[in-house]
C-alpha positions in Angstrom: 0.0 0.0 0.0 1.4 3.4 -0.9 1.1 6.4 1.3 -0.1 9.7 0.0 2.5 12.4 -0.6 3.0 14.9 2.2 1.5 18.3 1.6 4.7 20.0 2.9 7.7 20.8 0.7 10.9 22.4 2.2 11.7 25.4 0.0 14.5 26.9 2.2 17.1 24.3 3.0 20.8 24.8 3.8 23.0 21.8 3.3 26.7 21.0 3.9 27.4 23.3 1.0 26.3 26.4 3.0 29.7 26.9 4.5 29.7 27.6 8.2 25.9 27.5 8.2 24.5 24.2 7.0 25.1 20.8 8.5 22.5 18.8 6.6 24.1 16.1 4.4 22.4 15.4 1.0 21.9 11.7 1.5 20.4 12.1 5.0 18.2 15.0 3.8 16.8 13.0 0.9 16.4 9.8 3.0 14.3 11.9 5.5 12.3 13.5 2.7 11.6 10.1 1.2 10.8 8.6 4.6 8.2 11.4 5.2 6.9 10.8 1.7 7.7 14.3 0.5 7.4 14.5 -3.2 9.9 17.4 -3.5 12.6 19.3 -1.7 14.6 22.4 -2.4 18.3 23.1 -1.9 19.0 26.8 -1.2 22.5 27.1 0.1 24.0 30.5 1.0 25.5 32.3 -2.0 26.5 29.2 -4.0 25.3 26.3 -6.1 28.2 24.0 -5.3 26.1 20.9 -4.7 23.3 21.5 -7.2 24.2 18.7 -9.6 24.9 16.1 -6.8 21.6 17.2 -5.2 19.7 16.8 -8.4 21.1 13.4 -9.2 20.6 12.0 -5.6 17.1 13.4 -5.3 16.0 11.9 -8.6 17.5 8.5 -7.6 15.4 8.7 -4.3 12.2 9.6 -6.2 12.2 13.2 -4.7 11.7 16.1 -7.1 14.7 18.3 -6.8 14.1 22.1 -6.6 17.4 23.9 -7.2 17.8 27.3 -5.7 20.1 29.6 -3.8 19.8 32.1 -1.0 21.6 35.0 -2.6 23.0 38.1 -0.9 21.6 41.4 -2.3 23.7 44.5 -1.9 21.7 47.4 -0.4 22.7 49.6 -3.4 25.1 48.5 -6.1 27.1 45.2 -6.0 30.1 47.4 -6.7 29.6 49.6 -3.6 31.8 48.3 -0.9 31.4 51.1 1.7 28.9 49.7 4.2 29.9 49.5 7.8 30.7 45.9 8.3 29.2 42.6 7.3 25.7 43.2 8.8 25.0 46.1 6.5 26.7 44.6 3.4 23.7 42.6 2.1 20.2 41.3 2.4 19.1 37.7 1.9 16.8 36.6 -0.9 15.8 32.9 -1.8 15.6 32.2 -5.5 14.2 28.9 -6.9 14.6 27.6 -10.4 11.4 27.1 -12.4 12.9 25.9 -15.7 16.1 25.7 -17.7 16.1 29.4 -18.3 15.9 30.0 -14.5 18.8 27.5 -13.9 21.0 29.4 -16.4 19.9 32.7 -14.9 20.6 31.5 -11.4 24.1 30.4 -12.4 24.7 33.8 -13.9 23.4 35.6 -10.7 25.6 33.5 -8.4 28.7 33.9 -10.7 28.3 37.7 -10.9 28.1 37.7 -7.1 31.5 36.1 -6.8 33.1 37.9 -9.8 31.7 41.5 -9.4 30.1 41.9 -6.0 32.2 40.1 -3.5 32.3 42.1 -0.3 32.4 39.8 2.8 30.1 37.5 0.7 29.2 37.1 -3.0 26.6 39.8 -3.5 24.4 40.8 -6.4 22.1 43.8 -6.8 18.7 44.5 -8.2 20.2 45.4 -11.6 21.5 41.8 -12.0 18.3 40.4 -10.6 16.2 42.4 -13.1 18.4 41.3 -16.0 18.4 37.6 -14.9 15.0 37.2 -13.2 13.2 35.1 -15.9 12.5 31.5 -14.9 13.0 32.2 -11.2 10.7 32.3 -8.2 11.8 34.6 -5.3 11.0 34.2 -1.6 11.5 36.9 1.0 14.0 34.7 2.8 14.5 35.0 6.5 14.6 37.9 8.9 17.8 39.1 7.1 15.8 39.6 3.9 15.1 43.2 2.8 11.3 43.0 3.1 11.4 41.4 6.6 14.1 43.9 7.7 11.9 46.8 6.7 8.8 45.3 8.4 10.7 44.7 11.6 12.0 48.3 11.6 8.4 49.7 11.1 8.9 50.9 7.6 5.7 49.5 6.3 5.3 51.6 3.1 8.9 51.0 2.1 8.5 47.2 2.7 5.4 47.2 0.4 7.3 49.1 -2.3 10.2 46.8 -2.0 8.0 43.7 -2.2 6.3 45.2 -5.3 9.7 45.8 -6.8 10.7 42.2 -6.3 7.3 41.1 -7.7 8.0 43.1 -10.9 11.4 41.5 -11.2 10.2 38.0 -10.7 
C-alpha cells in the first residue's frame, strides 16, 4: 500500500554546502524527505550552487523532485559599492528557486556575478543583476535578514510594500 504524498515541501534548505551555516548532508536529507513521503525538496545554500548537480542526481534517484535554488546576498545599493559599515549592512538575503532551464541558467549567472563582481564579505548581487536575470526564477522573501522582513521589523511598512512590489516586478 502506498502512502499519499506529504502536503509539505521544504523550500528553504541549507546543506553541507552552506559553508559555516548548514550541516545537513544530502543523503540524509533525501532519506528523510523520502521517509516522510515528501514528493519534492529544495536546496537553497547561501551564495552558492556547489552541490546542485549532486543534489539533483541524488534526489531523482530517491524519487524526490529536486528544486534547485540559492539564498543569494543582495547589496543594499550596487554590487560594486563596498562602503557599508561591516558585514551586517553589506547585504540582504533573498531565496531564489529555479522554475525551468532558463531559470537555472539565470541563477548560475546571478551566483557567478556575485563572486566575480560583487564580492564584499560575501558574494553579493544587486537589483540590476536580478532584473536582468530574473526570468525562470521564483523569489521568496527569505529569513529575517531579507530586505522586506528587515523593513517590516523596523516599522517601515510603506517601504516594505514598495520593495515587495519591486521584487514582484522582477520575478
